[in-house]
Each structure stands twice: as C-alpha cells, then as structure tokens.
C-alpha positions as CSV (number, residue, x, y, z in Angstrom):
1,M,-5.9,24.1,24.0
2,G,-7.9,21.6,21.9
3,L,-6.8,18.2,20.7
4,K,-5.6,17.7,17.2
5,L,-7.2,14.9,15.2
6,F,-5.9,13.8,11.8
7,G,-8.2,11.8,9.4
8,I,-6.9,9.9,6.4
9,S,-9.1,8.5,3.6
10,G,-7.2,5.8,1.6
11,S,-9.7,5.9,-1.3
12,P,-8.8,7.0,-4.8
13,R,-12.3,8.6,-5.2
14,K,-14.8,10.8,-3.5
15,A,-17.4,8.3,-2.3
16,A,-18.1,6.2,0.8
17,T,-14.7,6.3,2.5
18,D,-14.4,10.0,2.0
19,Y,-17.8,10.4,3.6
20,I,-17.1,8.1,6.6
21,V,-13.8,9.8,7.5
22,R,-15.2,13.3,7.1
23,E,-18.3,12.3,9.1
24,A,-16.0,11.0,11.9
25,L,-14.1,14.3,12.0
26,R,-17.3,16.3,12.0
27,Y,-18.7,14.2,14.8
28,A,-15.5,14.5,16.9
29,S,-15.5,18.3,16.4
30,E,-19.1,18.6,17.5
31,K,-18.6,16.7,20.7
32,Y,-15.0,17.4,21.8
33,P,-12.5,20.3,21.9
34,V,-10.7,19.3,18.8
35,E,-9.0,20.8,15.7
36,T,-9.3,18.5,12.7
37,S,-7.2,18.0,9.6
38,Y,-8.1,15.7,6.6
39,F,-6.0,14.0,3.9
40,S,-7.6,12.2,1.0
41,A,-5.6,9.8,-1.3
42,M,-7.9,10.9,-4.2
43,G,-5.8,12.6,-6.9
44,K,-2.6,12.4,-4.8
45,K,0.8,11.2,-6.0
46,L,1.6,8.3,-3.7
47,N,4.5,6.1,-4.8
48,F,5.0,2.6,-3.7
49,C,7.7,1.9,-1.1
50,I,10.4,0.2,-3.1
51,H,12.5,-0.9,-0.1
52,C,15.5,0.9,-1.4
53,D,16.6,1.7,2.2
54,F,17.3,5.4,1.3
55,C,15.4,6.3,4.5
56,I,17.5,4.0,6.6
57,K,20.9,5.0,5.1
58,N,20.3,8.7,5.0
59,R,17.8,9.5,7.8
60,K,16.5,12.3,5.5
61,G,13.1,11.1,4.6
62,C,12.0,9.1,1.5
63,V,13.6,8.8,-1.9
64,H,10.1,9.7,-3.3
65,N,9.2,13.4,-3.1
66,D,5.4,13.2,-3.4
67,D,2.3,13.9,-1.5
68,M,3.3,11.7,1.5
69,Q,5.1,14.7,2.8
70,E,1.8,16.2,3.9
71,V,0.9,12.9,5.7
72,Y,4.2,12.9,7.5
73,E,3.7,16.4,8.8
74,K,0.2,15.8,9.9
75,L,1.0,12.5,11.7
76,K,3.6,14.5,13.8
77,W,1.1,17.3,14.3
78,A,-1.8,15.0,15.5
79,D,-2.7,13.9,19.0
80,A,-5.0,11.2,17.6
81,I,-5.4,9.5,14.2
82,I,-8.2,8.0,12.1
83,I,-7.4,6.0,9.0
84,G,-10.3,4.9,6.8
85,T,-10.2,2.5,3.9
86,P,-12.4,1.1,1.3
87,V,-12.4,-2.7,1.0
88,Y,-10.7,-4.1,-2.1
89,Q,-10.5,-7.8,-2.5
90,G,-11.2,-8.3,1.2
91,M,-8.4,-6.0,2.4
92,V,-7.3,-2.4,2.5
93,S,-7.0,-0.4,-0.7
94,G,-3.7,-0.1,-2.4
95,Q,-3.6,3.6,-1.5
96,T,-4.1,2.9,2.2
97,K,-1.4,0.2,2.1
98,V,1.0,2.6,0.4
99,I,0.4,5.3,3.1
100,M,1.2,2.8,5.8
101,D,4.2,1.3,4.1
102,R,5.7,4.7,3.3
103,C,5.7,5.6,7.0
104,R,8.9,3.5,7.2
105,A,10.7,6.7,6.1
106,I,9.4,8.8,8.9
107,A,10.1,6.0,11.4
108,A,13.7,5.9,10.2
109,Q,14.0,9.6,11.2
110,D,12.0,9.3,14.4
111,L,11.2,5.8,15.6
112,H,8.6,7.2,18.0
113,F,6.8,9.5,15.5
114,I,3.3,8.4,16.7
115,M,4.3,6.8,20.0
116,N,1.4,6.7,22.5
117,K,-1.0,8.5,20.1
118,P,-4.3,6.8,19.9
119,G,-5.4,5.6,16.5
120,A,-8.7,4.2,15.2
121,A,-9.7,2.5,12.0
122,L,-12.8,2.7,9.7
123,A,-13.6,0.4,6.8
124,V,-16.4,0.4,4.2
125,G,-17.3,-2.4,1.9
126,G,-19.9,-2.8,-0.8
127,D,-20.9,-6.1,0.7
128,R,-22.1,-6.6,4.3
129,I,-19.3,-9.1,4.9
130,G,-16.7,-7.9,2.4
131,G,-13.5,-7.7,4.3
132,Q,-14.2,-4.8,6.7
133,E,-12.8,-6.6,9.8
134,P,-9.4,-7.8,8.2
135,S,-9.0,-4.3,6.8
136,I,-9.5,-2.7,10.2
137,Q,-7.1,-5.2,11.7
138,A,-4.5,-4.3,9.1
139,I,-4.7,-0.6,10.2
140,L,-4.6,-1.5,13.9
141,N,-1.5,-3.6,13.2
142,F,0.1,-0.5,11.7
143,Y,-0.6,1.4,14.9
144,V,0.9,-1.5,17.0
145,I,4.0,-1.7,14.9
146,N,4.6,2.1,15.2
147,E,4.0,2.3,19.0
148,A,0.6,4.1,18.7
149,I,-2.3,3.0,20.8
150,P,-5.0,1.1,18.8
151,V,-8.5,2.0,19.8
152,G,-11.7,0.1,18.9
153,G,-15.3,0.9,19.7
154,G,-15.9,-1.6,22.4
155,S,-18.3,-4.5,22.7
156,F,-21.8,-4.5,21.4
157,G,-21.7,-2.5,18.2
158,A,-18.2,-1.5,17.2
159,N,-15.6,-4.0,18.6
160,L,-12.4,-3.3,16.5
161,G,-13.6,-0.1,14.8
162,G,-16.1,1.5,12.5
163,A,-17.4,-0.9,9.9
164,F,-19.8,0.3,7.1
165,W,-21.8,-1.4,4.4
166,S,-22.3,0.9,1.5
167,K,-24.3,-1.5,-0.7
168,D,-22.1,-0.2,-3.5
169,R,-24.0,3.1,-3.4
170,G,-21.0,5.3,-2.4
171,A,-21.5,8.1,0.2
172,E,-25.3,7.7,0.0
173,G,-25.0,4.0,0.9
174,A,-22.6,4.7,3.8
175,E,-24.8,7.5,5.1
176,G,-27.8,5.2,5.1
177,D,-26.0,2.5,7.2
178,E,-27.1,3.4,10.7
179,E,-25.3,0.5,12.3
180,G,-22.1,1.6,10.6
181,R,-22.6,5.2,11.8
182,K,-23.2,3.8,15.3
183,S,-19.9,1.9,15.2
184,M,-18.1,5.0,14.0
185,R,-19.6,7.1,16.8
186,K,-18.6,4.6,19.4
187,T,-15.1,4.3,18.0
188,V,-14.6,8.1,17.8
189,N,-15.9,8.5,21.4
190,R,-13.3,6.0,22.7
191,L,-10.6,7.5,20.5
192,M,-11.2,11.0,21.8
193,N,-11.6,9.9,25.5
194,M,-8.3,8.1,25.2
195,A,-6.6,11.2,23.8
196,L,-8.1,13.3,26.6
197,M,-6.8,10.8,29.2
198,I,-3.4,10.9,27.7
199,R,-3.3,14.7,27.7
200,E,-4.4,14.9,31.3
201,K,-1.7,12.4,32.3
202,R,0.9,14.5,30.6
203,L,-0.3,17.7,32.2
C-alpha cells in the first residue's frame, strides 16, 4: 500500500504557491509509491481562530463550520504533509496562519493527530530575500508543536525546506527558479524517505 501525501497551499490565488505545492506532489508521485491530495486556500472560507475555547470545552471540533473540515480530515488521512506559503510582509500568508491556528480544534479532540508524521515546508517570495526562511521556520514550528517530525532538505541547497524566488511573476517565475526547484526536490526526497522509514519501522 502506498504512502499518503497531503499538500496545502496557503495562498488566496492560483499563482506561485499553487504551482510549487502541486509540483512537489507531482514530483513525489513520480518517484515514490504515494497517493496525493491537495488543498488550496483559494476561494475557501477559512475563519480566524477567535480563541473562544469551544474546542477545549466541548471536544467536538471548532465553533466555525467552514472549509477547515476538509483540512482536518486530510491531516488525519495523511502519512506525510507539505505546507506551502507565499511570503507576505516577510512571513507566512494570513491564510496559512489561519490553517495552522485552527488546528487547535483538532488537537483538542486528538492531541496526537499528526504525531510522528513527517512534514515539510515550502515558501515563495517575490524577492530573492523576502522572508522565505522565517516563513518556512514558522511552518516547521507548527510541526514541532503538534508532535510531527519537521523535515528539511539538508545541507547544500535546501537546508530548512524549499525556498523559491518568483520575481513577482507568479507560477511562471517559480517554474523558472531552478534553484528553488532543486530545493523542493531535495526536501521532498527527504520527506518521502522519512515517511518510508517510519512505515517500515511500524511494519
């Protein structure tokens, strides 16, 4: 049985982030025995966490009934996770932050909902040094907090994850960034190899 890989694009539009996450899923499916699923924030209803503690008090999910329900189900389904974000003001997009914040509700139901699942991060900015690294670190922090296993791409080319420079040319710009594509491939390779190691250990 193949691995299950869930990719999230935290962008409100179909542009560079949509491209890099889809490309990561495509690359993984070509090289590894994996089934993929994709969630884009574009056009979705994603309410802010309002820290009302409904999830803590009731253990029945979130007070908001919106498109996060799909994310919750896919996070439980997945063996490995990729979260991609555009860089806004040197940090993750608001949509990416909402997706991570709202996972408080699923953690309240199951504290170990992504425990020991490897997770990787991708970030794309319009500038070469626009905040890709702190954005990736924010996503890796989300994995650490929720007991997942943060995976980077390793030394010499990827380090913390996949970092792209779109030159503000959307998907075309990201596609043309060969160094970014290399960092994505290295990151996906380590992510999938980690997922395979974990599966073999469990078997």
